[in-house]
C-alpha positions in Angstrom: -12.6 21.1 1.4 -14.8 18.5 3.1 -12.0 16.5 4.7 -11.7 16.7 8.5 -9.2 15.7 11.1 -6.5 15.6 8.4 -3.1 17.2 8.6 -1.8 19.2 5.6 1.6 17.9 4.5 3.9 19.7 2.1 7.5 19.2 1.0 9.1 21.6 3.5 6.4 21.2 6.2 7.6 24.1 8.3 4.7 23.7 10.8 6.0 20.5 12.1 6.6 20.5 15.9 9.6 19.0 17.5 9.3 16.5 20.4 12.1 15.1 22.4 12.2 12.6 25.2 14.7 10.6 27.3 15.0 7.0 28.0 14.9 6.0 31.7 16.9 3.0 32.8 15.6 1.5 36.0 18.3 0.7 38.6 17.8 -2.3 40.8 17.1 -1.3 44.4 18.9 -3.0 47.2 16.6 -3.0 50.2 19.6 -3.0 52.5 21.2 -0.1 50.8 20.8 3.3 52.5 20.6 4.9 49.1 17.1 5.0 47.5 18.0 3.7 44.0 17.2 6.8 41.9 16.4 6.4 38.3 19.3 7.1 35.9 18.8 8.8 32.5 20.5 7.7 29.3 20.9 9.7 26.1 18.6 8.7 23.2 20.6 7.0 20.5 19.2 7.3 17.0 20.2 4.8 14.3 19.8 7.5 11.6 22.1 10.5 11.6 21.1 14.2 11.1 20.8 15.0 7.4 21.3 18.7 8.2 18.0 19.8 6.6 14.4 18.7 5.9 14.0 15.5 4.0 10.9 14.5 2.0 9.8 10.9 1.3 7.1 9.3 -0.8 6.2 5.8 0.5 4.5 3.2 -1.7 2.6 0.8 0.5 -0.5 -1.4 0.4 -3.2 -2.7 2.7 -2.1 -6.4 2.3 1.7 -5.8 2.2 3.2 -7.9 5.1 6.6 -6.3 4.9 5.0 -2.8 4.8 2.9 -3.4 8.0 5.7 -5.1 9.9 8.7 -3.0 8.8 8.2 -0.4 6.2 5.6 1.8 8.0 7.1 1.4 11.5 10.5 2.5 9.9 8.9 5.7 8.5 7.2 6.3 11.9 10.5 5.9 13.7 12.2 8.4 11.4 9.4 10.9 12.0 9.5 10.4 15.7 13.2 10.6 16.0 13.6 13.5 13.5 10.3 15.3 13.7 11.7 18.7 12.5 13.8 17.1 9.7 11.5 14.6 8.1 8.1 14.6 6.4 6.6 12.0 4.1 3.4 10.9 2.4 2.1 7.3 2.3 0.8 6.4 -1.1 -1.4 3.6 0.3 -3.1 1.3 -2.3 -5.5 -1.5 -1.7 -3.1 -4.3 -2.7 0.6 -4.5 -3.6 -0.1 -6.0 -7.0 -1.7 -2.8 -8.1 0.0 0.1 -6.3 -1.2 2.8 -8.8 -4.9 2.7 -7.8 -6.9 5.9 -6.9 -6.6 5.1 -3.2 -2.9 5.7 -3.4 -3.2 9.2 -4.8 -2.6 8.0 -8.4 -5.3 10.4 -9.7 -5.2 13.2 -12.3 -3.4 15.5 -12.6 -0.8 14.3 -10.1 -0.7 10.5 -10.7 1.8 10.2 -7.9 2.8 6.5 -8.2 3.1 6.5 -12.0 5.1 9.7 -11.7 7.7 7.7 -9.8 7.7 5.1 -12.5 5.8 2.5 -10.5 2.7 0.3 -11.0 3.1 -2.5 -8.5 5.1 -3.9 -5.6 5.7 -2.6 -2.1 7.2 -1.4 0.2 9.2 1.2 -1.7 10.4 4.7 -0.8 11.4 7.6 -3.0 13.5 10.3 -1.3 13.7 13.7 -2.9 11.3 12.6 -5.8 13.8 10.0 -7.0 12.3 7.8 -9.7 12.3 4.0 -9.9 15.6 2.7 -10.9 17.4 6.0 -10.6 19.8 5.1 -7.8 20.2 4.8 -4.1 17.4 7.3 -3.2 14.7 5.1 -4.6 14.6 2.2 -2.2 12.9 -1.2 -2.6 12.1 -3.6 0.1 12.3 -3.3 3.9 13.1 -5.9 6.6 13.7 -3.8 9.7 12.5 -0.6 11.4 15.7 1.2 10.2 15.5 0.2 6.6 15.0 3.7 5.2 17.8 5.3 7.3 20.4 5.0 4.5 18.3 7.2 2.3 17.5 9.7 5.0 20.8 10.3 6.7 22.9 11.4 3.6 20.3 14.1 2.9 17.5 12.4 1.1 18.3 14.0 -2.3 17.2 17.4 -1.1 18.5 20.1 -3.5 21.4 22.2 -2.3 19.5 25.4 -2.7 16.9 24.5 0.0 18.0 27.3 2.3 17.2 29.9 -0.4 13.4 29.4 0.1 11.0 29.9 2.9 7.6 28.1 3.0 4.6 29.0 5.1 1.4 26.8 5.6 -1.7 28.0 7.4 -5.0 26.2 8.1 -8.3 27.7 9.3 -11.6 26.1 10.1 -14.5 27.6 8.1 -17.1 26.4 10.6 -19.0 24.4 8.0 -17.0 21.2 8.0 -14.4 22.5 5.6 -11.0 24.1 6.1 -9.0 26.7 4.2 -5.4 25.9 3.6 -3.0 28.7 2.6 0.5 28.1 1.2 3.1 30.7 0.5 6.7 30.5 -0.7 9.3 33.2 -0.7 12.8 33.4 -2.1 15.2 34.4 0.6 18.5 33.8 -1.1 20.9 36.4 -2.4 20.3 38.3 -5.6 17.4 37.8 -8.0 15.2 34.7 -7.7 16.2 32.2 -10.3 12.6 31.5 -11.3 9.5 33.7 -11.5 7.1 30.8 -10.8 7.4 27.7 -8.6 5.7 24.4 -8.4 4.7 23.1 -5.0 3.9 19.5 -4.0 0.9 19.9 -1.6 -1.2 17.1 -0.1 -3.7 16.6 2.6 -2.8 13.5 4.6 -4.2 11.5 7.5 -1.7 11.7 10.3 -2.7 8.3 11.7 -4.1 6.1 8.9 -7.5 5.1 10.3 -8.9 5.1 6.8 -6.1 2.9 5.5 -5.5 0.2 8.2 -3.4 -2.8 7.2 -5.0 -6.2 7.1 -3.4 -7.0 10.5 -4.9 -3.8 12.1 -1.7 -1.8 12.2 -2.1 1.8 11.1 0.7 3.7 9.4 1.1 7.4 9.1 0.6 10.3 6.7 -1.7 8.5 4.3 -2.7 10.5 1.2 -6.2 11.9 1.1 -6.2 14.8 -1.4 -4.0 16.9 -3.6 -4.2 20.7 -3.3 -4.3 22.2 -6.8 -4.1 25.7 -8.4 -6.9 28.2 -7.9 -8.0 26.8 -4.5 -9.2 23.5 -5.9 -8.4 20.0 -4.8 -8.8 16.4 -5.9 -9.3 13.3 -3.8 -10.0 9.6 -4.3 -13.7 10.3 -4.1 -13.5 13.0 -6.6 -14.7 15.6 -4.1 
């Protein structure tokens, strides 16, 4: 596919790397003190709690959505930073919040991502675990802080209880001609016979930092949709390529 510098994102996203840091609190130094005022470390405190497994979110956002650029996108980025091995999401980023089901958002055949969630307008909104509009607490509307999505993430994000019965693998190789080959595999690792003979995977190519979908104030969110990966090695994007 002719998309470059894009990161493949998929529901279980096992290739995610984990990054941890520590906050350093400076200690005032007394010039008359014989001790040299060493820096002290403090444990990182997360507002969200560990869901115990991977959580998947679909984020409806728009170029001109003030609450999205100020709170909604920073809140998703914070969850991703704090829980890099437990959280993955796709930003369905439309041109304006009055029409969130445009092609730019990933609302293209055969996926129609925004309509699939029961939406046509309004942002910011987040669906955890493919929850549909109006279905309950895992479809969240509105955001006014950088922790606004935590209450959907921390309880488990509507991830199915059988998540541990499956193993997912994702590989990407450069073809040397401006295209990449992305390979996805899924295995049943639970006990007994697999409950299904075929499985449906939600697979997308996203832009890790949304340079192509900057907000009107210049802020750039994360994981913006660029293409759907389809059966038979095909794909579909906003441009139709």
